[in-house]
N, C-alpha and C positions, 0 to 999 in steps of 0.2 A: 437472595441478599436481604436480610431483615433490617430495616432501618437504614439510615445513612451509613456509609462505610466507616467502620471504626478501627482502621488500621493504625499501626505505629507511625511515629514521625518519619521513620525510614520509608515506610510504604507511601506516605503522602509525598515525600520528596521524590520517590520514583515515579509516581503517576503525574506529578507536575512536570518532571523531566520528560516523561513520555508525551505530554501535551505540547511541550516546547518542541520536541522532535517532530511531531506531526506538522506543526507550523513550518519548521525548517524544510521538511520534505516537500510539502505542497508549494513552497516558494520556488522549488526547482532543484533542491539538493536530493536528487533521487538516490535511493539505496538506503537512506536513513530510516525508511519506514519499517524495515525489518528489526531495527533496534527498538522501535516503539512497540512492535508486536511482542517482542521478547520480554520487555519490561512489564507490559500490562499482563502478560501471561504469568510472570513470576508472582505478581500481586493477586490476581483474580482467577488464574487458571486459564488454559488455552481457549476454551469455548466461551466461557462467561465474559472474558475480556473483550470479545468482539462486540458485545452489546454496549460496553462503555465507549469503545473506540469509534464505532460507526457514526454516531451523531457529530462527534468532533471532526471526523473526516468530511462530513457533508458541509459543515460550516466552513472548513478550510478550502473545500472545493469551490464554494461560491466566491471566496476571496481570490483564489487562483484564477478562476475564469474572468473575474472582473479586471484583473491585472494583465493577463496574458491572452485575452480572447482574440486579439487581432492576429495572433500568430498560428492559429489552428490550421492544420492541413486536413481539410474535410474529406478528401479521398481516403486517407488512412482511418479517419474516424468512422466512416460508414463501412469500411472493410471489416474492422474489428468488432464494432458494437453488436451486430446480430449474433455472432458466435459467442461473445461474452455473456449475453443474455441466456443463451442455451446452457453455457457452463455454470451460471448461477443457479439455474433451475435444477441442474444435476446435483450441485452442492447442497441445495436446500434439502433435497430428499435424503442424500447420503449422510449429511452432517447432523441431522436432527437427533439421532439416537446413538451416535458414534461414541465409543469409549474414550475417555479423556486421554489416557496414555497413548492410544493409537492416534488420536487427533494430533497430539504433540509430535509423535514420530513422523507422521506424514508431513507436517509443517517443516520439520528439520530436513527431511529428504528433499522437499521442494526447493529449499534454499541452497543446499549444496549442489544440486543439479543446475540451478540457475547460475551459480558462481562459475562452475566448470564451463558451461556454454559461453558465458560472457568472456571468460579468459581466452577460450578458443577463438572467438570472434576478434578479440583485440590483438593477440600476440601471434596468431597464425594467419597472416593476411591471405593466404591461399585457401583458407577454410571459409567457404562462402555459404550463406543461407539462401536457398532458392526463393525468389520473389514470386511465388505462385499462390494459387488459391488454397492448396493443401497446407502450406506454411501459415498463411493467415488464419485458416480455420483452426489449426492446432494451437497456435498462440492465443487465439481468442477463447477457445474452449478451456484451456488450462488457466488463463487469466481469470475467466469468469468463475471457474470452480474454486480457485485459490482465494479469490476475493471474498467469496461466501464462506469459505472454510476457515480463513484466518486473516482476512484483510492483507493478503500477501500478493495480490495481483500486480503490484507495482514492479516487482522483480521481473516477471515474465513480459509485461508490457514494455519494460526497458529493453529486453532482448529484441523485441520486434522493432522498436524505434531505433536502436543502435544498428540493427541489421539494415534498416532503410537508410542509414547514414544521414539522418536528419540533423539540421543545425540546432544549436542550443535552444533558442526561443521557440522554434517550430516544435521541437521535442516537448518542451514544457507546456506550450499552449494546447497542443493536440491532446496530451495526457490529461490536462486540466478539464477539457470538455468531456473526454471519455469517462473520467471518474466522477464528474458531477452527475452525469446521467446514471451511471452504474450504481453509485452509492445510494442515490435517492430511490432507485429501483429496488435495492435490497431492503430498505427500511421496513416495508410492510411484513416481509418474511421474518425479520428479526423480532418485530413486535408481536405478530399473531401466531406464527408457526413455531419459532424457537423460544418465544417468550423470554428473551434475555435483554430486552430494553423495557425498563419499568420507570415509574416516577422517581424511585431512589437512584437509579443509574443516571437519569437525566439531571438530578440535583448535583451529583458528582461532576457531570460534564459542565454544568453551569459554573462551578467553582474553578474548573480548569481553563475556562475561556481566556483569562488574562495571560496565562503561559502560552496558550495557542497563538494569540495575537502577537506577543513578543517574538516568538519563534518565526512567525511568518514574515514580519517586517524586517527582522534581523537577517533572515535568509535572503530576502529580496536584495539587500545591499551586498551580501556575500556573492550571490550568483552573478550580479551585474559586473563584478570584478574578475570573473572567470572567463578566459578566452574560449572561443568556440572549439578550437582544436584540443584544448585541455579538458573540456567538459566530459567527454567520453571516459577519460581516465578517472576523473573524479567520481562519476557514477559507479564505475566498476569497483573502485577502492571503497566507497561507502557501502556498497553491497557486500563486499568481503567482510568488512567490519561487522555488519549486521549478521552475517552468517556465523561469525565467531561468537557473537552474543547468544544466539539461539542455541548453539551447540554446547555452550557452557551452562545453560539452564538445566537444572536437575528436577 
């Protein structure tokens, strides 16, 4: 990316909308993150967009932890984190030289698989996820790989937290701590190994901060009005909307 991004007014509108969605998502409106991934991929391309998005995610993670830190369930945090780190390292190696079209197709496959599993969990009550080490390892590995691959880990981590039947604030607080650690862990790889975070991408991020802040604080107010028993359905609905967005991308 040579010089500051010189996109059209439509492109600037889209990336400001994306920053707003990041803020909303980190405030607790889980599932919206896939819409953000899709919008940024439309403007910058699948892989390049991760370098724009990651610093914004890190800032939003700090805000989310500051607000929800008291609700973290540390047993789930420590179960997921080591496997996610391994998944990230796998993603670093595989994703570096991956073809853009393949990259996008894998992102799309991940999303549709996520939606199917979440629907099974919600509408077929007899369909249960085993609460064992294999399930934790699988969700952690896939979440780590997908967060490096396209900042899509939120969908698979949501599957884990939904399967654990966590209450709304516990869900949001635990996810906030997990992604604070994971996203800061990813930063050096994006800077040094993939080379897709540069001074110019950081300048774009700086311009997007107001939209990020607006999204986060608006989201806090919205989430506070959602009842615990409705929160699961909201997460699934927003994830489905995100899936539609990414499949409409050409």
